GUPARO-670708 format. One record per residue (C-alpha): residue in three letters; z, y, x. Coordinates in steps of 0.02 Angstrom, whole numbers, plus 32768, in hexadecimal, padded with zeros to 4 digits. Example, Ala and Ser with C-alpha at 12.3 -4.5 7.8 and 13.67 -1.06 7.14 Angstrom:
<sites>
Ala81867F1F8267 Ser81657FCB82AC 
</sites>
This chain:
<sites>
Unk2CE484EE392C Unk2C5585643908 Unk2C6485EB3885 Unk2C0285BC37ED Unk2B80863A37AF Unk2BB68689370D Unk2B2D86C9369C Unk2B338788367C Unk2B9187AE371C Unk2B2C87E237B7 Unk2B5D8796385E Unk2BCD87FE38CF Unk2B4488153953 Unk2AD1886638D1 Unk2B5888E238A4 Unk2B788905395A Unk2ABE8921397A Unk2AAE899838E7 Unk2B4789FB391A Unk2B088A0939CD Unk2A5E8A443995 Unk2AAD8AC73926 Unk2B188B0639B6 Unk2A808B103A28 Unk2A1E8B7339A7 Unk2AB18BE8398B Unk2AC38C033A46 Unk2A0A8C293A56 Unk2A138CA339C5 Unk2AA88CFF3A11 Unk2A618D003ABF Unk29AE8D313A90 Unk29C48DF03AA2 Unk2A178DDB3B4B Unk29948D633B89 Unk29078DD43B4B Unk29578E6D3B9A Unk296E8E113C40 Unk28BD8DCD3C46 Unk28578E5D3BFC Unk28B98F013C15 Unk28508F883C6E Unk28C58FB93CFB Unk2840901D3D57 Unk27C990A63D19 Unk2740905D3CB0 Unk268B90683CE2 Unk262990F43C8F Unk25A490B83C17 Unk24FE910D3C31 Unk24D491773B98 Unk242291A93BBC Unk23D3924F3B90 Unk241B92C13B0B Unk23BC92C63A68 Unk233A93523A62 Unk239D93AC39DA Unk243993AA3A46 Unk23DA93E93ADD Unk239194783A77 Unk243D94AC3A35 Unk248B94A63AE3 Unk23FD95103B2A Unk240C958C3A9A Unk24C695A43AB7 Unk24B295B43B73 Unk242C96393B59 Unk2480969E3ACF Unk253C96933AED Unk2542970A3B84 Unk250597933B0E Unk259497783A93 Unk263597DB3AAF Unk26E697E23A6A Unk2713988B3A1C Unk27C698CD3A16 Unk27EF996A39B1 Unk289A99BC39AB Unk28D39A473937 Unk29239ADA3993 Unk29B99AE93920 Unk29FF9A3D3942 Unk2A359A5A39F6 Unk2A1199A63A27 Unk29B399583AB7 Unk28FD993F3A92 Unk28FD988A3AC9 Unk29A398603A73 Unk2959981D39D3 Unk29CB97B93961 Unk2942975B3909 Unk289597513955 Unk2807977438DF Unk287497CE3860 Unk28BC987B3852 Unk296E98783891 Unk29D3991638AA Unk2936998038BD Unk28DF99093935 Unk283A98BB3902 Unk27CF98403960 Unk271F98083940 Unk267B97DF3993 Unk25E8984539CF Unk2547982B3A2F Unk24E2988A3AAF Unk245598EF3A61 Unk2402993C3AF9 Unk2411994F3BB4 Unk246699F83B9E Unk2505999C3B6B Unk24FF99B83AB0 Unk256099363A4D Unk254499123994 Unk25D698DA3928 Unk261698EE3877 Unk265899983844 Unk26F4994A37FA Unk2722990438A5 Unk272F99B138F6 Unk274A9A243860 Unk28099A2F386A Unk28049A5A3923 Unk277A9ADB3916 Unk27C39B32387E Unk286F9B4438CE Unk28349B72397C Unk28639AC739C0 Unk28129A633A49 Unk278E99DC3A57 Unk277B995A3ADF Unk26FD98D03AFA Unk2713982D3B56 Unk267197EE3BA1 Unk264497373BB4 Unk267297463C6C Unk272597703C39 Unk271798273C6F Unk276A98A13BF5 Unk270E99463BE2 Unk273E99E13B7F Unk26C19A133AFA Unk269F9AAB3A8D Unk26559AC039E1 Unk259F9AF739DC Unk25879AF43920 Unk25B89A993881 Unk25639A7037DD Unk25E99A3B3760 Unk25669A2236D9 Unk251E99953743 Unk25C199603797 Unk2572997E3840 Unk25B099DC38D8 Unk257199F93988 Unk25E79A0D3A1B Unk25BC9A293AD1 Unk260799D63B69 Unk26599A413BED Unk263F9A243CA5 Unk2624996C3CC8 Unk25EC99013D5A Unk255798B43D02 Unk252998C73C4B Unk24EE98263BF7 Unk243C98153BBB Unk2417983F3B04 Unk23F297B93A84 Unk234197953A4F Unk231897E139A5 Unk22C9977E3918 Unk229A97AD3867 Unk22EB978537C1 Unk224A979D375F Unk220D96EA3772 Unk22B196893769 Unk22B595EA3702 Unk2345959336AC Unk236F94F7370F Unk2340953437BD Unk23C495223845 Unk244095AB386F Unk24B595C33902 Unk254C96383902 Unk25A5966C39A2 Unk264896C93995 Unk270296D239B5 Unk27579684391C Unk281496993926 Unk27FC96DB39D7 Unk27AA963D3A1A Unk272496833A8C Unk266E96513A7D Unk267995D139F3 Unk25D5958639B6 Unk25C1954A3903 Unk2522950938B4 Unk24DC94F83807 Unk24499529379C Unk241295BC3733 Unk24609593368B Unk241396213627 Unk23B696C5363A Unk23B4976B35DE Unk246F976D35BD Unk24C298143596 Unk255C984C35F4 Unk25CB98E035C4 Unk25F0995C3650 Unk26499A03364E Unk26379A9535D6 Unk25F79A25354B Unk255A99FA35A8 Unk2514994A35AC Unk24AD98F93634 Unk241C989035F5 Unk23BC9805364B Unk245B97BD369A Unk244F971236EE Unk24C5968836B4 Unk24EC95FE3731 Unk255F9567373A Unk257A957B37F6 Unk2637958C3805 Unk266996443809 Unk272196733815 Unk278897103836 Unk2753974B38E2 Unk269C971E38C9 Unk267C97C73878 Unk25F4982638D4 Unk25B3978C392E Unk24FE97533932 Unk24AC96D638BF Unk241C9685391D Unk2386961B38F1 Unk2351957F3950 Unk22F195EA39CC Unk2390964939F9 Unk235496E939A6 Unk23C7975B3944 Unk23A897483889 Unk244A97943845 Unk24F697DD3868 Unk258597743823 Unk25EF97E537B6 Unk264F978B372D Unk268596E536E4 Unk26A796AE3634 Unk2749964B3639 Unk27E5964735CC Unk284A96133665 Unk2802969436DD Unk27B7960E374E Unk270B95C03752 Unk26D7956E36AF Unk2621955636E0 Unk25EA95FA3691 Unk25CC96823711 Unk2562971F3708 Unk24FB977A378A Unk24A698233787 Unk23EA9801379D Unk23A498313846 Unk231A989C37FB Unk23A2990F37B7 Unk23FF990B385D Unk235F993438BD Unk234799CD384F Unk23FA9A0D384A Unk243299F138FE Unk23AC9A603950 Unk23DC9AEA38D6 Unk24929AD93908 Unk24649AE139C1 Unk23F69B7B39A6 Unk245F9BDD3928 Unk250A9B8A3919 Unk24EB9B6E3860 Unk24699B2937EA Unk23FF9B84376D Unk24319B4936C0 Unk23B89B61362F Unk240C9BBD35A1 Unk23F39C3F351A Unk24879CB1353A Unk250E9C7E34BE Unk25C19C4434C6 Unk25DB9BB4344E Unk26729B9733E0 Unk26E39B0133FB Unk26A39A5F33B0 Unk27509A2E3371 Unk275F9AD1330F Unk26B19ABB32C5 Unk26DC9A093292 Unk277C9A42323A Unk27159AC131DA Unk26979A3C31A8 Unk260A9A8E320B Unk257E9A1F3248 Unk252D9A7D32D8 Unk25569AF63365 Unk25B19B943332 Unk25799C2F3392 Unk261D9C7D33C6 Unk25D39D0E3429 Unk25259D4A345B Unk25139D90350B Unk24C79E3C351B Unk24139E3E3558 Unk24009D823541 Unk23729D2534EA Unk23EA9D01345B Unk240E9DBA3447 Unk23549DE33449 Unk23379D5F33C2 Unk23BC9DAD3354 Unk243E9D22335B Unk24EA9D57331E Unk25949D193354 Unk263C9D1432FB Unk26739DBF32BA Unk27079DF13329 Unk27529E5C329E Unk27489DE7320A Unk272F9D3E325D Unk26989D1C31F1 Unk26209C9D323B Unk25749CDD3266 Unk24F09C60329D Unk24FC9BA432A9 Unk24779B4A3310 Unk24479AAA32B5 Unk23A39A7D330A Unk23479A9033AF Unk22919A6433BF Unk227199D4334A Unk231F998A3358 Unk23C099AD32F8 Unk245499FD334F Unk24FA99B43319 Unk256199E333B1 Unk25599A463452 Unk251399B534B7 Unk247B99AE3445 Unk24549A643468 Unk246E9A583525 Unk240199BC352C Unk23759A1A34D2 Unk23839AAB354D Unk23829A3435E2 Unk22E699E0359E Unk22909A883584 Unk22BF9AC83631 Unk22CB9B7A3672 Unk22549BFD362E Unk22179B8B35A2 Unk22049BB334E9 Unk22849B603479 Unk22839B5F33BB Unk232E9B633369 Unk235E9B4132B5 Unk23EA9BBA3286 Unk24579BC431EB Unk24A59C6831B1 Unk24F99C85310A Unk24B59BE230C7 Unk24009C0A30F2 Unk23989BB8317A Unk23199C0B31EB Unk22B79BE13288 Unk22CA9C463328 Unk225F9C3833C5 Unk22A69C72346A Unk22919C543525 Unk23159BFD358E Unk235D9C5A3621 Unk23D69C3A36B0 Unk248B9C413675 Unk25369C2436C4 Unk258A9B7836BA Unk26029BAF3631 Unk25789BF335C0 Unk24E19BB23562 
</sites>
């Protein structure tokens, strides 16, 4: 007797068909990765896809690096008192146990290398040693030719070497524009010949240097600059030197996109002086200024004349320093030219602008009274004004 169809209950063959289909689908789902891997896995090296020509901007950057990088060197400076191997640096790009590393670049075919003064200062002041690693890998001893702490520049000279690299092409910083491309080559954290790119972010920045002086016209760039880049070249798109990388602004000590470079027009003026004389001529008036912190505690707005040097323009103009017997304050310089002087950097900037042998009008306070004094700037030592 046949089974009678009961409404609401599917036949057994329908259930069997549905269950079989579900099992097949489950099997396919489970097996799919294995089937795909078996059929499509690349078990032999893949064919190289033709890329075509590099973009013109890439080609230009590659050519720039190939042309300029052989002129960039790695500078190692070791203080004499540490008694450690020159090349045994704990932390590249930072001062560790008296060892300092940085970057430099070839200035001329005589083997002169330009770098930052702060890279070699500890070694030169303590009678230590300086070495330079060329792009070829050759390590050459170097000696100090001259230093200008007020500009954070120094010139060293290579010792005997097989073949000195060619000097970099020199540009000008007078016509730079915000937004134009920049290229920095250096040795951040000891990584040789690193190229970073960016733009000029700002111009006419002011950068403090030593002895209360301040460098004006400084270039700001967002090309990554890190410890170890100090003293390296900042280039324009033509591969010309437009600045010397010298500092970064960063709470962490690493690149934050705000780097500073000494403008090449300053470098091109200072470096030949260092090569000729071992020092630069600094415009000054022949005074030793009081400490800014002391003046601030006393509520003084201006530069306190601590001492006037004998035979100086300041002495001829009748400026008076602090009385050594009573400690009474003599003159306070509160203006230079047509600008106010609030701190030492204001005065040094005015003297830099005036230049050597130029007339400079000062506004001077003494005993609550103000007077104008005209004098002529002269060459003074780094530690004086």
